[in-house]
DRENTORKOL-3810 file (N, C-alpha, C; in nm, 4 decimals):
REM DRENTORKOL-3810
@n.u->-0.1519; n.v->1.0381; n.w->2.3778; ca.u->-0.2681; ca.v->0.9986; ca.w->2.4533; c.u->-0.3811; c.v->0.9648; c.w->2.3573
@n.u->-0.4427; n.v->0.8493; n.w->2.3736; ca.u->-0.5521; ca.v->0.8079; ca.w->2.2862; c.u->-0.6840; c.v->0.8645; c.w->2.3341
@n.u->-0.7762; n.v->0.8804; n.w->2.2392; ca.u->-0.9087; ca.v->0.9280; ca.w->2.2756; c.u->-0.9898; c.v->0.8115; c.w->2.3341
@n.u->-1.0966; n.v->0.8372; n.w->2.4074; ca.u->-1.1728; ca.v->0.7319; ca.w->2.4750; c.u->-1.2310; c.v->0.6260; c.w->2.3813
@n.u->-1.2653; n.v->0.6621; n.w->2.2588; ca.u->-1.3229; ca.v->0.5655; ca.w->2.1661; c.u->-1.2178; c.v->0.4870; c.w->2.0885
@n.u->-1.0900; n.v->0.5139; n.w->2.1143; ca.u->-0.9804; ca.v->0.4439; ca.w->2.0480; c.u->-0.9870; c.v->0.4565; c.w->1.8954
@n.u->-1.0264; n.v->0.5732; n.w->1.8460; ca.u->-1.0357; ca.v->0.5943; ca.w->1.7017; c.u->-0.9051; c.v->0.6439; c.w->1.6419
@n.u->-0.8081; n.v->0.6729; n.w->1.7234; ca.u->-0.6799; ca.v->0.7238; ca.w->1.6765; c.u->-0.6264; c.v->0.8253; c.w->1.7751
@n.u->-0.5126; n.v->0.8796; n.w->1.7452; ca.u->-0.4532; ca.v->0.9769; ca.w->1.8362; c.u->-0.5215; c.v->1.1108; c.w->1.8177
@n.u->-0.5710; n.v->1.1653; n.w->1.9247; ca.u->-0.6432; ca.v->1.2915; ca.w->1.9208; c.u->-0.5722; c.v->1.3931; c.w->2.0084
@n.u->-0.5430; n.v->1.5116; n.w->1.9543; ca.u->-0.4754; ca.v->1.6120; ca.w->2.0356; c.u->-0.5639; c.v->1.6637; c.w->2.1483
@n.u->-0.5024; n.v->1.7003; n.w->2.2563; ca.u->-0.5749; ca.v->1.7594; ca.w->2.3688; c.u->-0.5985; c.v->1.9064; c.w->2.3371
@n.u->-0.7241; n.v->1.9480; n.w->2.3387; ca.u->-0.7566; ca.v->2.0868; ca.w->2.3055; c.u->-0.7075; c.v->2.1806; c.w->2.4142
@n.u->-0.6362; n.v->2.2844; n.w->2.3729; ca.u->-0.5853; ca.v->2.3862; ca.w->2.4632; c.u->-0.6332; c.v->2.5209; c.w->2.4112
@n.u->-0.7165; n.v->2.5890; n.w->2.4898; ca.u->-0.7728; ca.v->2.7160; ca.w->2.4452; c.u->-0.6635; c.v->2.8145; c.w->2.4068
@n.u->-0.6809; n.v->2.8788; n.w->2.2929; ca.u->-0.5856; ca.v->2.9782; ca.w->2.2460; c.u->-0.4669; c.v->2.9199; c.w->2.1715
@n.u->-0.4483; n.v->2.7883; n.w->2.1762; ca.u->-0.3345; ca.v->2.7253; ca.w->2.1096; c.u->-0.3813; c.v->2.6283; c.w->2.0017
@n.u->-0.4707; n.v->2.5384; n.w->2.0359; ca.u->-0.5193; ca.v->2.4388; ca.w->1.9425; c.u->-0.6271; c.v->2.5004; c.w->1.8529
@n.u->-0.6119; n.v->2.4865; n.w->1.7194; ca.u->-0.7162; ca.v->2.5393; ca.w->1.6306; c.u->-0.8487; c.v->2.4708; c.w->1.6569
@n.u->-0.9562; n.v->2.5443; n.w->1.6398; ca.u->-1.0880; ca.v->2.4874; ca.w->1.6642; c.u->-1.1709; c.v->2.4869; c.w->1.5362
@n.u->-1.1137; n.v->2.4322; n.w->1.4284; ca.u->-1.1871; ca.v->2.4182; ca.w->1.3035; c.u->-1.2832; c.v->2.3013; c.w->1.3172
@n.u->-1.4125; n.v->2.3276; n.w->1.3045; ca.u->-1.5125; ca.v->2.2217; ca.w->1.3068; c.u->-1.5787; c.v->2.2201; c.w->1.1694
@n.u->-1.5581; n.v->2.1108; n.w->1.0970; ca.u->-1.6090; ca.v->2.0990; ca.w->0.9614; c.u->-1.7199; c.v->1.9944; c.w->0.9558
@n.u->-1.8254; n.v->2.0197; n.w->0.8773; ca.u->-1.9330; ca.v->1.9205; ca.w->0.8658; c.u->-1.8877; c.v->1.8027; c.w->0.7796
@n.u->-1.9332; n.v->1.6836; n.w->0.8147; ca.u->-1.9008; ca.v->1.5629; ca.w->0.7380; c.u->-2.0295; c.v->1.4990; c.w->0.6899
@n.u->-2.0327; n.v->1.4593; n.w->0.5632; ca.u->-2.1507; ca.v->1.3945; ca.w->0.5052; c.u->-2.1342; c.v->1.2430; c.w->0.5008
@n.u->-2.0213; n.v->1.1914; n.w->0.5513; ca.u->-1.9935; ca.v->1.0484; ca.w->0.5525; c.u->-1.9115; c.v->1.0173; c.w->0.6769
@n.u->-1.9150; n.v->0.8924; n.w->0.7226; ca.u->-1.8361; ca.v->0.8531; ca.w->0.8407; c.u->-1.6873; c.v->0.8401; c.w->0.8066
@n.u->-1.6537; n.v->0.8280; n.w->0.6798; ca.u->-1.5139; ca.v->0.8234; ca.w->0.6371; c.u->-1.4774; c.v->0.9596; c.w->0.5787
@n.u->-1.3769; n.v->1.0244; n.w->0.6366; ca.u->-1.3349; ca.v->1.1551; ca.w->0.5874; c.u->-1.1847; c.v->1.1537; c.w->0.5605
@n.u->-1.1426; n.v->1.2342; n.w->0.4642; ca.u->-1.0015; ca.v->1.2482; ca.w->0.4311; c.u->-0.9571; c.v->1.3882; c.w->0.4710
@n.u->-0.8419; n.v->1.3977; n.w->0.5356; ca.u->-0.7899; ca.v->1.5282; ca.w->0.5768; c.u->-0.6459; c.v->1.5429; c.w->0.5292
@n.u->-0.6165; n.v->1.6567; n.w->0.4672; ca.u->-0.4790; ca.v->1.6859; ca.w->0.4256; c.u->-0.4328; c.v->1.8208; c.w->0.4795
@n.u->-0.5050; n.v->1.8734; n.w->0.5769; ca.u->-0.4673; ca.v->2.0009; ca.w->0.6364; c.u->-0.5205; c.v->2.1208; c.w->0.5617
@n.u->-0.5660; n.v->2.1010; n.w->0.4386; ca.u->-0.6268; ca.v->2.2083; ca.w->0.3616; c.u->-0.5316; c.v->2.3136; c.w->0.3102
@n.u->-0.4032; n.v->2.2951; n.w->0.3260; ca.u->-0.3107; ca.v->2.3979; ca.w->0.2825; c.u->-0.2352; c.v->2.3623; c.w->0.1563
@n.u->-0.2847; n.v->2.2637; n.w->0.0804; ca.u->-0.2130; ca.v->2.2214; ca.w->-0.0392; c.u->-0.0751; c.v->2.1694; c.w->-0.0008
@n.u->0.0287; n.v->2.2277; n.w->-0.0580; ca.u->0.1648; ca.v->2.1850; ca.w->-0.0265; c.u->0.2048; c.v->2.2213; c.w->0.1166
@n.u->0.1315; n.v->2.3145; n.w->0.1777; ca.u->0.1620; ca.v->2.3547; ca.w->0.3145; c.u->0.0826; c.v->2.2744; c.w->0.4175
@n.u->0.0020; n.v->2.1790; n.w->0.3719; ca.u->-0.0792; ca.v->2.0975; ca.w->0.4619; c.u->0.0036; c.v->1.9851; c.w->0.5236
@n.u->-0.0584; n.v->1.8679; n.w->0.5364; ca.u->0.0101; ca.v->1.7508; ca.w->0.5922; c.u->-0.0256; c.v->1.6301; c.w->0.5064
@n.u->0.0359; n.v->1.5147; n.w->0.5309; ca.u->0.0021; ca.v->1.3962; ca.w->0.4505; c.u->-0.1472; c.v->1.3637; c.w->0.4611
@n.u->-0.2038; n.v->1.3145; n.w->0.3529; ca.u->-0.3447; ca.v->1.2774; ca.w->0.3508; c.u->-0.3674; c.v->1.1605; c.w->0.4465
@n.u->-0.4622; n.v->1.1777; n.w->0.5384; ca.u->-0.4988; ca.v->1.0710; ca.w->0.6315; c.u->-0.6482; c.v->1.0452; c.w->0.6197
@n.u->-0.6853; n.v->0.9191; n.w->0.6319; ca.u->-0.8261; ca.v->0.8805; ca.w->0.6314; c.u->-0.8701; c.v->0.8630; c.w->0.7757
@n.u->-0.9794; n.v->0.9276; n.w->0.8123; ca.u->-1.0310; ca.v->0.9224; ca.w->0.9487; c.u->-1.1711; c.v->0.8616; c.w->0.9454
@n.u->-1.2063; n.v->0.7906; n.w->1.0496; ca.u->-1.3388; ca.v->0.7280; ca.w->1.0593; c.u->-1.4119; c.v->0.7856; c.w->1.1788
@n.u->-1.5333; n.v->0.8355; n.w->1.1556; ca.u->-1.6157; ca.v->0.8908; ca.w->1.2624; c.u->-1.6927; c.v->0.7753; c.w->1.3248
@n.u->-1.6583; n.v->0.7413; n.w->1.4478; ca.u->-1.7242; ca.v->0.6304; ca.w->1.5164; c.u->-1.8548; c.v->0.6757; c.w->1.5814
@n.u->-1.8539; n.v->0.7876; n.w->1.6496; ca.u->-1.9737; ca.v->0.8359; ca.w->1.7188; c.u->-2.0306; c.v->0.9559; c.w->1.6427
@n.u->-1.9881; n.v->1.0762; n.w->1.6793; ca.u->-2.0384; ca.v->1.1953; ca.w->1.6103; c.u->-1.9279; c.v->1.2827; c.w->1.5532
@n.u->-1.8034; n.v->1.2652; n.w->1.5992; ca.u->-1.6949; ca.v->1.3481; ca.w->1.5470; c.u->-1.5602; c.v->1.2792; c.w->1.5641
@n.u->-1.4627; n.v->1.3279; n.w->1.4869; ca.u->-1.3253; ca.v->1.2800; ca.w->1.4965; c.u->-1.2340; c.v->1.3998; c.w->1.4719
@n.u->-1.1184; n.v->1.4007; n.w->1.5384; ca.u->-1.0220; ca.v->1.5100; ca.w->1.5262; c.u->-0.8958; c.v->1.4591; c.w->1.4578
@n.u->-0.8478; n.v->1.5352; n.w->1.3608; ca.u->-0.7264; ca.v->1.4981; ca.w->1.2883; c.u->-0.6060; c.v->1.5093; c.w->1.3811
@n.u->-0.5219; n.v->1.4058; n.w->1.3875; ca.u->-0.4055; ca.v->1.4110; ca.w->1.4757; c.u->-0.2959; c.v->1.5065; c.w->1.4274
@n.u->-0.3002; n.v->1.5468; n.w->1.3001; ca.u->-0.1990; ca.v->1.6380; ca.w->1.2467; c.u->-0.2361; c.v->1.7851; c.w->1.2688
@n.u->-0.3571; n.v->1.8234; n.w->1.2268; ca.u->-0.3908; ca.v->1.9660; ca.w->1.2243; c.u->-0.5000; c.v->2.0060; c.w->1.3234
@n.u->-0.5547; n.v->1.9103; n.w->1.3969; ca.u->-0.6573; ca.v->1.9347; ca.w->1.4989; c.u->-0.7912; c.v->1.9797; c.w->1.4424
@n.u->-0.8127; n.v->1.9644; n.w->1.3119; ca.u->-0.9451; ca.v->1.9923; ca.w->1.2568; c.u->-1.0403; c.v->1.8853; c.w->1.3067
@n.u->-1.1594; n.v->1.9269; n.w->1.3438; ca.u->-1.2602; ca.v->1.8328; ca.w->1.3914; c.u->-1.3669; c.v->1.8180; c.w->1.2850
@n.u->-1.3972; n.v->1.6950; n.w->1.2502; ca.u->-1.5027; ca.v->1.6647; ca.w->1.1537; c.u->-1.6227; c.v->1.6139; c.w->1.2319
@n.u->-1.7344; n.v->1.6853; n.w->1.2206; ca.u->-1.8562; ca.v->1.6504; ca.w->1.2938; c.u->-1.9601; c.v->1.5986; c.w->1.1948
@n.u->-2.0144; n.v->1.4822; n.w->1.2233; ca.u->-2.1123; ca.v->1.4190; ca.w->1.1362; c.u->-2.2424; c.v->1.4984; c.w->1.1346
@n.u->-2.2936; n.v->1.5240; n.w->1.0160; ca.u->-2.4212; ca.v->1.5958; ca.w->1.0013; c.u->-2.5321; c.v->1.5106; c.w->1.0619
@n.u->-2.6309; n.v->1.5730; n.w->1.1239; ca.u->-2.7361; ca.v->1.4974; ca.w->1.1953; c.u->-2.8207; c.v->1.4077; c.w->1.1055
@n.u->-2.8313; n.v->1.4390; n.w->0.9768; ca.u->-2.9171; ca.v->1.3602; ca.w->0.8881; c.u->-2.8446; c.v->1.2468; c.w->0.8159
@n.u->-2.7176; n.v->1.2217; n.w->0.8509; ca.u->-2.6397; ca.v->1.1149; ca.w->0.7863; c.u->-2.6689; c.v->0.9825; c.w->0.8575
@n.u->-2.6845; n.v->0.8751; n.w->0.7787; ca.u->-2.7168; ca.v->0.7437; ca.w->0.8336; c.u->-2.5968; c.v->0.6769; c.w->0.8982
@n.u->-2.6097; n.v->0.5459; n.w->0.9205; ca.u->-2.5045; ca.v->0.4704; ca.w->0.9903; c.u->-2.3846; c.v->0.4396; c.w->0.9040
@n.u->-2.4015; n.v->0.4186; n.w->0.7736; ca.u->-2.2903; ca.v->0.3884; ca.w->0.6845; c.u->-2.2092; c.v->0.2703; c.w->0.7364
@n.u->-2.2735; n.v->0.1549; n.w->0.7492; ca.u->-2.2089; ca.v->0.0363; ca.w->0.8052; c.u->-2.1263; c.v->-0.0423; c.w->0.7053
@n.u->-2.0714; n.v->0.0233; n.w->0.6050; ca.u->-1.9894; ca.v->-0.0450; ca.w->0.5041; c.u->-1.8505; c.v->-0.0745; c.w->0.5551
@n.u->-1.7605; n.v->-0.1023; n.w->0.4635; ca.u->-1.6237; ca.v->-0.1389; ca.w->0.5006; c.u->-1.5439; c.v->-0.0186; c.w->0.5416
END
């Protein structure tokens, strides 16, 4: 199931099952590898379109810091 902003596949949050890691982001482009080194997942690049994006592998949510600009680059 795709998320409403069509930013990628986003897991449906299920209380008690889906991890609720919310990490601050200083840029609209973030890289996620699960944070477990060899126990993580493949490195994926995620783009924050509005205020947050959720990793389709590990369900970590990256929330854009309020003082970060638009970052309208490539």
